[in-house]
Each structure stands twice: as structure tokens, then as C-alpha cells.
DOMIMAR-680851 format. One record per residue (C-alpha): residue in three letters; x, y, z. Coordinates in steps of 0.2 Angstrom, whole numbers, padded with zeros to 4 digits, always signed. Example, Ala and Ser with C-alpha at 12.3 -4.5 7.8 and 13.67 -1.06 7.14 Angstrom:
Ala+0062-0022+0039
Ser+0068-0005+0036
END
This chain:
Met-0031-0152-0042
Ser-0040-0141-0055
Phe-0054-0129-0052
Glu-0068-0128-0064
Ile-0077-0111-0066
Ser-0095-0112-0065
Thr-0105-0108-0082
Glu-0121-0105-0072
Thr-0130-0090-0080
Ala-0133-0074-0071
Pro-0150-0074-0062
Thr-0164-0063-0068
Asp-0175-0062-0053
Asp-0172-0045-0045
Leu-0176-0053-0028
Thr-0161-0064-0029
Leu-0149-0052-0038
Pro-0139-0044-0024
Leu-0123-0052-0019
Leu-0123-0041-0003
Glu-0130-0047+0013
Glu-0144-0037+0020
Pro-0138-0021+0029
Glu-0138-0021+0048
Thr-0150-0010+0057
Arg-0142+0006+0062
Glu-0147+0021+0073
Pro-0158+0031+0061
Glu-0151+0049+0064
Leu-0132+0045+0066
Asp-0122+0061+0065
Leu-0107+0056+0055
His-0098+0073+0058
Leu-0100+0070+0077
Ile-0092+0053+0075
Ser-0077+0060+0065
Gln-0074+0073+0078
Thr-0075+0062+0093
Ile-0059+0061+0104
Leu-0053+0044+0108
Lys-0041+0037+0121
Leu-0035+0019+0121
Ile-0037+0011+0138
Asn-0021+0003+0144
Ser-0012+0014+0131
Gly+0004+0011+0139
Val+0006-0004+0127
Ala+0018+0001+0114
Leu+0011+0002+0097
Gln+0026+0003+0085
Asp+0031-0001+0068
Asp+0046-0011+0074
Pro+0041-0029+0077
Ser+0056-0033+0087
Glu+0050-0022+0101
Ala+0032-0028+0100
Thr+0024-0033+0117
Pro+0016-0050+0119
Glu-0001-0042+0117
Val+0003-0036+0100
Ser+0005-0051+0088
Ser+0018-0047+0075
Ala+0026-0058+0061
Pro+0044-0059+0059
Val+0053-0048+0047
Ala+0065-0055+0035
Ser+0083-0049+0036
Thr+0093-0043+0022
Gln+0103-0059+0023
Val+0088-0070+0022
Leu+0081-0061+0007
Glu+0097-0062-0002
Ala+0099-0081+0001
Met+0081-0084-0003
Gln+0083-0074-0019
Arg+0098-0085-0024
Leu+0087-0100-0021
Val+0073-0093-0031
Lys+0084-0089-0046
Met+0091-0107-0045
Ile+0074-0115-0046
Thr+0069-0103-0060
Asn+0084-0109-0070
Leu+0081-0127-0066
Arg+0063-0126-0073
Ser+0069-0117-0089
Pro+0071-0127-0105
Gln+0089-0123-0105
Ser+0093-0132-0089
Gly+0098-0148-0097
Leu+0085-0158-0086
Ser+0074-0170-0095
Pro+0058-0161-0100
Asp+0048-0177-0096
Ala+0054-0177-0078
Pro+0042-0169-0065
Gln+0049-0153-0058
Thr+0043-0155-0041
Pro+0052-0150-0025
Glu+0057-0168-0022
Thr+0065-0170-0039
Leu+0073-0152-0039
Ala+0080-0154-0021
Pro+0096-0163-0025
Tyr+0101-0148-0036
Leu+0097-0135-0023
Val+0106-0141-0007
Glu+0119-0128-0007
Glu+0107-0113-0009
Ala+0094-0121+0003
Tyr+0108-0122+0016
Asp+0112-0104+0014
Val+0094-0100+0017
Leu+0094-0111+0033
Glu+0110-0103+0039
Ala+0103-0085+0036
Leu+0086-0090+0045
Gln+0096-0096+0060
Lys+0108-0082+0062
Asn+0099-0067+0055
Tyr+0081-0071+0058
Val+0075-0053+0059
Glu+0083-0036+0055
Pro+0091-0028+0069
Pro+0079-0016+0078
Arg+0076-0001+0067
Leu+0067+0014+0074
Asp+0060+0028+0063
Phe+0074+0041+0066
Val+0075+0058+0059
Asp+0091+0068+0058
Leu+0088+0085+0066
Ala+0106+0091+0064
Gly+0110+0086+0047
Gly+0122+0073+0052
Arg+0122+0056+0060
Gly+0125+0060+0078
Asn+0110+0068+0083
Leu+0094+0058+0080
Glu+0077+0060+0087
Glu+0064+0046+0086
Ile+0048+0049+0077
Pro+0035+0045+0089
Ala+0027+0031+0079
Arg+0026+0020+0095
Gly+0016+0034+0104
Arg+0006+0040+0090
Trp-0010+0033+0097
Gln-0006+0032+0115
Ser-0013+0050+0119
Tyr-0029+0058+0113
Phe-0034+0058+0095
Leu-0048+0060+0083
Ile-0056+0046+0073
Ser-0054+0057+0058
Asp-0035+0057+0061
Leu-0034+0038+0064
Ala-0043+0034+0048
Pro-0029+0039+0035
Trp-0016+0031+0046
Leu-0025+0014+0046
Leu-0028+0015+0027
Trp-0009+0019+0025
Gly-0005+0004+0036
Ile-0016-0007+0025
Ala-0010+0000+0008
Arg+0008-0001+0011
Ser+0008-0020+0013
Ser+0009-0021-0006
His+0005-0012-0022
Glu-0008-0025-0026
Val-0017-0021-0009
Met-0016-0002-0014
Gln-0025-0006-0030
Leu-0037-0017-0021
Leu-0042-0002-0010
Glu-0045+0008-0026
Gly-0055-0006-0034
Ile-0050-0019-0048
Pro-0060-0029-0061
Ala-0066-0045-0054
Arg-0079-0059-0055
Ala-0090-0064-0040
Phe-0099-0080-0037
Lys-0113-0085-0024
Leu-0122-0101-0024
Gly-0139-0099-0033
Gln-0134-0083-0041
Gly-0119-0088-0053
Trp-0105-0078-0058
Arg-0106-0059-0060
Thr-0093-0047-0068
Gly-0089-0031-0060
Ile-0077-0021-0048
Val-0072-0027-0031
Arg-0065-0015-0018
Leu-0057-0019-0002
Val-0066-0009+0011
Ala-0058-0005+0028
Thr-0071-0001+0041
Leu-0069+0005+0059
Glu-0082-0003+0070
Thr-0086+0009+0084
Lys-0096+0002+0099
Ile-0099+0018+0109
Pro-0116+0022+0117
Gly-0125+0034+0104
Leu-0110+0033+0092
Ser-0110+0015+0086
Ala-0107+0013+0067
Ser-0097+0004+0054
Leu-0087+0018+0046
Asp-0079+0016+0029
Leu-0062+0023+0032
Ala-0060+0030+0014
Thr-0076+0040+0015
Leu-0080+0042+0034
Gln-0097+0036+0029
Val-0107+0022+0036
His-0105+0006+0026
Gln-0120-0005+0028
Ser-0116-0020+0017
Leu-0102-0031+0011
Leu-0100-0047+0002
Pro-0104-0062+0013
Ser-0090-0074+0017
Asn-0098-0088+0006
Thr-0094-0078-0009
Met-0080-0083-0021
Leu-0069-0070-0030
Gln-0058-0071-0045
Ser-0047-0058-0053
Asp-0033-0058-0065
Gln-0026-0042-0057
Tyr-0023-0049-0040
Ser-0011-0064-0038
Ala-0019-0072-0023
Cys-0036-0074-0032
Gln-0031-0077-0050
Gln-0040-0094-0046
Pro-0057-0093-0038
Thr-0055-0090-0019
Trp-0068-0089-0005
Val-0069-0073+0004
Ala-0068-0083+0020
Lys-0050-0088+0016
Phe-0045-0072+0006
Leu-0048-0060+0021
Pro-0038-0069+0035
Asp-0023-0071+0023
Leu-0024-0053+0018
Ile-0025-0047+0037
Gln-0009-0058+0040
Gln+0000-0050+0026
Ile-0005-0032+0033
Glu+0000-0036+0051
Ala+0017-0043+0045
Thr+0021-0027+0036
Thr+0014-0015+0049
Pro+0013-0024+0066
Ser+0006-0008+0074
Val-0011-0011+0066
Ser-0013-0028+0075
Arg-0020-0019+0090
Phe-0034-0012+0080
Phe-0038-0028+0071
Ala-0039-0037+0088
Gly-0051-0023+0095
Ala-0047-0010+0108
Glu-0056-0003+0122
Val-0057+0016+0122
Asp-0064+0031+0132
Ala-0073+0043+0120
Leu-0078+0061+0121
Ala-0090+0068+0108
Pro-0095+0086+0106
Asn-0109+0090+0118
His-0107+0073+0126
Asn-0099+0066+0142
Trp-0085+0054+0143
Gln-0091+0036+0138
Ser-0082+0019+0137
Gly-0083+0008+0122
Ser-0073-0001+0109
Ile-0066+0001+0091
Gln-0061-0013+0079
Leu-0053-0012+0062
Gln-0061-0024+0050
Leu-0060-0028+0031
Gly-0072-0034+0019
Phe-0076-0033+0000
Glu-0089-0022-0009
Phe-0094-0028-0027
Val-0101-0017-0040
Ala-0108-0026-0055
Thr-0104-0020-0072
Asp-0112-0033-0083
Ala-0128-0033-0092
Ile-0139-0034-0077
Ala-0137-0019-0065
Phe-0140-0023-0047
Pro-0150-0009-0039
Asp-0139-0011-0023
Phe-0123-0010-0033
Ala-0129+0005-0043
Glu-0133+0014-0027
Ala-0117+0010-0019
Ser-0107+0016-0034
Ile-0116+0033-0033
Glu-0114+0034-0014
Gln-0096+0030-0015
Gly-0093+0042-0030
Gly-0085+0028-0040
Glu-0082+0029-0058
Glu-0083+0015-0071
Gly-0066+0009-0065
Gly-0073+0006-0048
Ala-0062+0018-0039
Ile-0067+0025-0022
Ala-0072+0042-0017
Ser-0060+0051-0006
Asp-0059+0068+0003
Pro-0046+0078-0007
Ser-0041+0087+0009
Pro-0024+0083+0017
Ser-0032+0078+0033
Asn-0041+0064+0025
Ala-0029+0060+0011
Ile-0022+0043+0007
Asp-0017+0040-0011
Thr-0030+0027-0015
Ala-0041+0039-0025
Pro-0042+0037-0044
Phe-0030+0047-0054
Pro-0037+0061-0064
Thr-0037+0060-0083
Pro-0019+0063-0089
Ser-0014+0077-0099
Ser-0015+0075-0118
Asp+0004+0075-0121
Ser+0007+0060-0110
Ser-0009+0050-0109
His-0003+0037-0121
Leu+0015+0036-0118
Gln+0024+0019-0118
Ile+0042+0018-0110
Lys+0055+0005-0113
Phe+0071+0006-0102
Thr+0086+0002-0112
His+0101+0003-0100
Pro+0106-0015-0096
Asp+0115-0012-0079
Trp+0101-0001-0073
Leu+0088-0014-0078
Glu+0097-0028-0069
Lys+0097-0017-0053
Tyr+0079-0012-0054
Ser+0073-0030-0058
Lys+0083-0036-0043
Thr+0075-0023-0032
Leu+0058-0028-0038
Leu+0061-0046-0035
Gln+0068-0043-0017
Gln+0052-0033-0013
Gln+0041-0047-0020
Ile+0050-0060-0009
Ala+0050-0049+0006
Ser+0031-0046+0004
Asn+0027-0065+0002
Ile+0041-0073+0013
Gln+0031-0071+0029
Gln+0017-0082+0023
Leu+0030-0097+0021
Pro+0028-0110+0034
Thr+0047-0113+0036
Phe+0050-0094+0038
Arg+0036-0093+0051
Ala+0042-0108+0060
Ala+0060-0100+0062
Gly+0054-0089+0076
Glu+0046-0103+0086
Lys+0054-0116+0098
Asn+0057-0128+0084
Arg+0070-0117+0076
Asn+0083-0130+0081
Leu+0075-0144+0070
Ser+0088-0154+0061
Ser+0095-0147+0045
Gln+0091-0164+0037
Ser+0072-0161+0040
Leu+0072-0143+0036
Ile+0080-0143+0019
Pro+0066-0151+0010
Leu+0054-0139+0018
Ile+0064-0124+0013
Val+0065-0131-0005
Arg+0046-0134-0005
Asp+0043-0116+0001
Ala+0054-0109-0011
Cys+0046-0118-0026
Asn+0029-0112-0020
Leu+0036-0094-0019
Val+0042-0095-0037
Asp+0025-0100-0042
Leu+0018-0086-0033
Leu+0030-0073-0040
Gln+0027-0079-0058
Ala+0009-0077-0056
Ser+0010-0060-0048
Pro+0004-0045-0059
Ala+0015-0034-0049
Gln+0030-0043-0055
Ser+0025-0046-0073
Asn+0019-0028-0075
His+0036-0021-0071
Ala+0047-0032-0081
Leu+0054-0016-0088
Gln+0063-0025-0103
Gln+0045-0025-0110
Glu+0035-0009-0114
Ile+0027-0002-0099
Arg+0013+0011-0098
Leu+0016+0027-0090
Glu+0001+0026-0079
Thr+0007+0009-0073
Leu+0024+0016-0069
Thr+0017+0031-0060
Arg+0006+0021-0049
Gln+0021+0010-0044
Leu+0032+0025-0040
Leu+0018+0033-0030
Trp+0016+0017-0019
Ser+0034+0017-0017
Phe+0034+0034-0010
Ser+0018+0032+0001
Arg+0023+0015+0009
Ser+0040+0022+0016
Ala+0032+0032+0030
Phe+0015+0039+0035
Glu+0023+0057+0035
Val+0028+0054+0017
Met+0011+0049+0012
Gln+0004+0065+0020
Leu+0017+0076+0011
Ile+0011+0068-0006
Gly-0007+0073-0002
Gly-0001+0090+0005
Ile-0001+0097+0023
Arg-0007+0113+0030
Val+0007+0124+0036
Asn+0013+0140+0042
Leu+0027+0146+0031
Leu+0040+0161+0034
Gln+0051+0166+0019
Pro+0066+0178+0022
Gly+0060+0195+0019
Cys+0041+0190+0019
Asn+0027+0189+0032
Trp+0021+0173+0039
Glu+0009+0164+0026
Thr-0003+0149+0028
Gly-0006+0137+0014
Thr-0003+0119+0009
Leu+0015+0111+0007
Arg+0016+0097-0004
Leu+0029+0085-0009
Leu+0031+0086-0028
Ala+0038+0070-0036
Ser+0039+0072-0055
Leu+0045+0062-0070
Thr+0055+0071-0083
Ser+0059+0064-0100
Lys+0070+0072-0113
Thr+0070+0066-0131
Pro+0076+0075-0147
Glu+0058+0078-0152
Gln+0051+0084-0135
Asp+0052+0086-0116
Trp+0039+0083-0104
His+0036+0084-0085
Leu+0023+0074-0076
Asp+0017+0075-0058
Ile+0016+0056-0053
Ala+0002+0060-0040
Thr-0009+0070-0052
Arg-0003+0064-0068
Gln-0003+0082-0074
Pro+0012+0093-0078
Pro+0018+0102-0063
Gln+0011+0119-0060
Pro+0024+0134-0061
His+0031+0138-0045
Val+0024+0154-0040
Phe+0033+0153-0024
Pro+0050+0143-0026
Leu+0056+0137-0009
Ala+0073+0139-0003
His+0081+0128+0010
Asp+0081+0141+0023
Val+0062+0144+0023
Val+0054+0140+0039
Val+0039+0128+0040
Gln+0028+0122+0054
Ser+0012+0111+0054
His+0001+0103+0067
Glu-0003+0089+0054
Ser+0014+0081+0053
His+0026+0075+0066
Trp+0041+0080+0055
Cys+0037+0098+0056
Lys+0027+0099+0072
Tyr+0038+0113+0078
Pro+0046+0127+0067
Asp+0060+0120+0056
Val+0069+0125+0040
Leu+0064+0116+0024
Gly+0081+0109+0022
Gln+0079+0098+0038
Leu+0062+0092+0032
Glu+0070+0087+0015
Ala+0084+0078+0025
Lys+0071+0068+0034
Leu+0062+0064+0018
Met+0078+0058+0009
Gln+0083+0047+0025
Gln+0066+0039+0025
Leu+0067+0035+0006
Glu+0083+0025+0009
Gln+0071+0011+0012
Ala+0065+0013-0006
Pro+0080+0009-0017
Glu+0069+0008-0033
Leu+0066+0027-0031
His+0084+0031-0029
Leu+0087+0022-0046
Phe+0074+0033-0054
Met+0081+0048-0046
Ser+0098+0044-0053
Gly+0090+0044-0071
Thr+0092+0031-0085
Asp+0091+0029-0103
Ala+0074+0025-0111
Glu+0064+0024-0127
Ile+0048+0033-0127
Ser+0033+0031-0139
Gly+0018+0043-0140
Asp+0002+0043-0150
Asn+0012+0040-0167
Gln+0018+0024-0161
Gln+0036+0029-0165
Trp+0050+0026-0153
His+0062+0040-0148
Ser+0078+0038-0138
Gly+0080+0048-0123
Ala+0082+0048-0104
Ile+0070+0048-0090
Gln+0072+0054-0072
Leu+0063+0056-0056
Asn+0064+0073-0047
Val+0059+0077-0029
Ser+0055+0095-0023
Phe+0042+0104-0012
Glu+0028+0116-0018
Phe+0019+0128-0008
Ile+0001+0133-0012
Pro-0003+0149-0002
Asp-0021+0152+0004
Leu-0030+0165-0007
Arg-0033+0181+0001
Ala-0050+0189+0001
Pro-0051+0204-0011
Gly-0046+0220-0004
Arg-0038+0212+0011
Ala-0021+0218+0016
Pro-0007+0204+0015
END
């Protein structure tokens, strides 16, 4: 079935231009600061809200998580299908390459997937452990399950919800920033612009009802209606025109599969609320998703222009964000890179390293998409014991669909590192790999407020930040790049030793005073879930090209450390 894109011209009547629905009427004098500083407590908060789907209660819907055995078996099946579809397969080029015609050649690999599904349906229960003693025998569970079971501020909940959404895939993180797209609505035709995924928290509390954009903590008044069609070359799920009404449910399903603990908020939760100068009140909160579209073609929509200014977006459609650590999630646009690295292109040349990295990326893509496959979803239901004869064709069909999805995925094609890759693209991927591993890692990337005590010094207050930098060495030049800021790292005025004591009320990892070495141990243990980062930290050979378009052999490596930015003291004030 083919889809023919409309050639209808863009409308010219200003009254029919906006693709956005009319904004809902809100309370005229809504105090946004009051809402952000409101204390909430989930009613019936005894229900566990955890990142581990195997411990989810029936109230919290969670999708299965593919085990390592399932992913490896599916990867072998995907590779076999790709080989059979290639011109070198020996199959007749005139024969249709459908699941039915390929199935006889895939029986062994399909049975391996079936066996893995039946024996290793999900990963064994994994809790977010941190090692307080530096070994493996003394573990303390990070209170992810109880993170929102007590009292909390809306301004603290917002970055965690954004993190839960962004970690579902690199594409989703880009969608939160804004990507080039086209939008279509009947009677208005196709428009070119920037589409942004908007996560809103609907608060229905007397005197505090609003639809808060979680990225800005501002009231968001209008989104694309469900009968709008979107198309973007930069998002695999809508490379063909897709209705918003279909796009959003699939997106929510993917997010819940990655971070089941956000399901409670998508479903809506009753809360008790206490705002400053108010009494306790009962109400509800609900996480919702929608799309904002900012036109960039010849005819400017007044509504879109205003939205762009209000959100602080630049031409790239990026969202505004509060740079403070308390409201930081790395969905804000990168600043302009330094001149010595803005045009760098990289080619990775070590064959073994490339093979390991490509395998890791493929596993991530499979893990991200496998939850959407009917066969995999059925594995957790009562029909798991269906006969092998009936399941094998279904597994082959799902695997063929997965191959099509992977081949269309910009995330996969953008990181085929045998080809040239832009430094900006690489830094964005690495930044997402860090941030998705844990909420605490995302906080450290943005920086957290800490009290710090160095041997021989007084207590200091300031910002502690995880510094992840790429280092390259060639015979012609060396350069260092902070992947979060895309700027050279600042000189360490305060180099931090492992025995420095840090304490922060903003992070569970250092809620109580502890030495920096223990914080680093927790970080590295969490990053074990990101094998692609370990590959970069081990370093590899590469060729690097700058403005002169000449390639130079060298090496590239990812380094991880901490930097401390002390608060500035008032002039004349004693230390």
C-alpha cells in the first residue's frame, strides 16, 4: 500500500492558518511559581513505583523487558534475514522476499528466539544498587521505588518525568528538543517547520489547575490536534505520514516499556496538595504528551511565532530550559561549538572496535523496538504455550518487520561508524547514553548543588558536575571537548581528589556525606548498563578531518571526571 503525499498548497487566509487548536480558558491570574513550589503526596502511595518491571504491581501496567538471551537470539535472526535479502544471498532476485518465502531458511534461528522467549522471557529482577563499601558484598538499594511515595515538589517531579521520557530512545530525546518535520491538516495543506514533543503535567487542584510544560514549567495552552498528520525524515516512526492520533499511543507504549514507573503518572494519580499560603487540598495530576509545531516556511503563523518566542526556541526549534541543576534535563540545545572542533568529521578505523560498537548499537535498537512486536508481547500472556508450529511463522514475520524498522531508523544509519560521522552527532549520542543510564547520572551531567570539604580546607558550597570529555590526539593537533557543552573543558581550578567529601540534598547518591571515590564507584557501576560508553572510554583509532578537509590518523577517547565550581564570594567577605 502506498501513501501519496498531498500537493495542496499552503493556505493564505490568516484565519485558517493555525494548525493548533484554540487554547483552553485558564484561570487569568495563575501563579506559576506557586504551582512549582506546591508540595504533593500521592494518595495510596503504598503502591510501588519502581523501574524494575518484574516487581510492578497489577495497578502499574508494565511491558516485558527482553532478556539478554532473547536479544542475542533475535539479533542472530535479524542478521540472517538481512543476509538473505542481500544480492549476495544466492536467492532469485525475482522471488518476493516476504516472511513466508524466507521462513524455510530461518527455522533454526526462529526456534532459538522461541526457546529464548519461553525460558528467558524477562531479565532477572534488577534493582538499582549502589556499592557503599567499594566491593560487591555491601549493597544499598537506591530508593527508586520510593522516590515519589513521600512528599515532593512539582518542580522536582518535572525533570524526573522528562528523564523517563527521554531515556526511551535517542530519537525521543531529539523529539523533545525539536526536529524538522512537515504537518498536514485537512483544509490547510502541508506546512514545513519544527515539531517538538511536549510533555505536560495536568494539575486539577482547586486554584492550581493548569497544563504545565515540564520543560519550561510554563502553562502550555495549545497543541496539535489529533487529526493532524506528521512526517519527518529524522524520526523512524513517522518517515511516512502518520496521524498524531496513532503516533502518541505508540510513543507512550514505548516510554512505559522503558521506564514502567512513569505509567502511574500517564494513568493519572490522585494527590493531596499543599501550596504556600493555602490549606491542604485534594486533586489529581496526569502526565500527557502532545506536539507543538512551529512553521518555518514562507508564511509565518502568528501563533507559531509567539510560541517560538515564548519557548525561547531558536531556528532549530529547540526548547528553552532552565539551566539550573534543579530543572535540568539534557534536552536543551547545545551551544555553538568552539571554532577548533565545530566542523570535525570522524572515521573510526579499528575493525574489532567497529564490530563491537556496531553490535552494541544493534542490540540497543532491537531492545528499543522489540516490545512493540506482537509475538514478544504475547510471550507474557496465557498463550505462551501455543504450539511451536504456529509461533514460528509469527516470529519470522515480526523479525522481518523489525529489520524494516531498523533499516529505516535514523539512529542506526547515523551511527554506522564505518562512514564519516559528525562530531555533533557523536556527542549527542554519547550524552544520551550517559543520561539514560540513571536519573542521578542525568543530574550530575547538569550539575548538582553540593557542600564540599577538601582536606586542609573549610567547607565550600558550589556545583558538582560530571565532566565527560572527548579527547583526540593526532600528529597535527590535540583537542578536548566537553560533550555536554561542546566547549573545551575549563581548567580545573579545584582538582578533586578521591578523599574529598561531598553532600547534596539534590541527589540520592550523595544525600549523606561521602567521599568522592564512592560517588565515582556508583557512577561506574551504573554505566555498566551502557557498554558503548565503555568502548569509548577504552579508546580507539580514528581519522579526523577539520576545516581543511584533510584526514589525519590519530586516536579518540572518552574521559570521565568530576569538576567543582565554587560559589563566588562577595568582595571583601572572609572565606
